[in-house]
C-alpha positions in Angstrom: 0.1 0.0 0.0 1.4 3.6 -0.9 0.5 6.7 0.4 0.1 10.0 -1.3 3.8 10.8 -1.0 4.8 7.5 -2.7 6.1 6.0 0.8 5.0 2.8 2.1 2.1 3.1 4.5 1.4 0.1 6.4 -1.9 -0.9 8.1 -2.2 0.2 11.4 -5.3 -1.8 12.2 -7.4 -4.6 10.8 -10.0 -2.2 10.0 -9.0 -1.9 6.3 -7.4 -5.2 5.5 -8.8 -7.4 2.8 -8.7 -10.5 5.0 -10.9 -8.9 8.0 -13.9 -11.3 8.5 -16.7 -11.6 10.9 -18.5 -14.7 12.6 -21.9 -13.9 13.3 -23.9 -15.9 16.1 -27.1 -15.2 17.7 -25.4 -13.1 20.3 -22.6 -11.7 19.0 -20.7 -10.5 16.0 -16.7 -11.4 16.2 -14.0 -9.9 14.0 -11.4 -12.6 12.8 -8.5 -13.1 10.5 -9.4 -14.9 7.4 -5.7 -15.1 6.4 -4.2 -16.8 9.5 -6.1 -20.0 10.3 -9.2 -17.7 11.5 -7.7 -16.4 14.7 -9.9 -14.1 16.6 -9.5 -10.3 16.7 -10.0 -8.9 19.8 -11.6 -5.4 19.1 -11.3 -2.5 21.4 -14.9 -1.6 21.6 -18.0 -3.8 20.6 -21.3 -2.0 20.5 -24.1 -4.8 20.5 -26.7 -2.2 19.6 -25.2 -0.3 16.7 -23.0 -3.2 15.8 -20.2 -1.1 15.6 -16.5 -2.7 16.1 -13.8 -0.5 16.8 -10.3 -2.0 15.9 -7.1 -0.3 17.6 -4.1 -2.6 16.2 -2.9 -5.2 14.1 -2.4 -8.7 16.3 1.1 -9.6 16.4 0.1 -13.3 14.7 -1.0 -11.3 11.7 1.0 -12.7 8.4 0.0 -9.9 6.2 3.2 -8.1 5.2 1.2 -4.8 4.6 0.6 -4.4 8.4 2.4 -3.2 11.1 2.1 -5.6 14.1 1.9 -4.7 17.7 0.8 -5.8 21.1 -0.2 -2.2 21.9 -3.0 -0.2 20.3 -2.0 2.3 17.2 -2.1 5.9 17.8 -5.6 7.2 18.0 -5.7 8.7 14.9 -5.3 5.0 13.2 -8.5 3.8 15.3 -11.0 2.3 13.0 -14.7 1.8 13.6 -16.3 -0.9 11.5 -20.3 -0.7 11.1 -20.9 -4.8 10.6 -24.4 -3.7 8.7 -22.2 -2.2 5.9 -20.0 -5.2 5.7 -20.7 -7.1 2.3 -22.3 -10.7 3.2 -19.1 -12.5 1.6 -17.3 -11.3 4.7 -19.8 -12.5 7.2 -20.1 -16.3 8.4 -23.2 -17.5 9.9 -22.5 -19.5 12.8 -25.9 -20.0 14.1 
């Protein structure tokens, strides 16, 4: 991924990663990585009423070379809130 300046711009959260997937049950929708053997991604915040997930980092198990892996949250300017209702159906696996 390249920024407007032509410099390499790594992903600081999973929010824009093409491998971000969601597992949906009757009670909760959980983000997981479709690239790394379906490992769960723990969101910083989940709002069950609005079905919004805030992602603040890239887990250390990530295998995407375009991502900046960290055990700590990225700077707040990089935090992303994903609205699950706006995710394409191909990215949501029903586990009911």
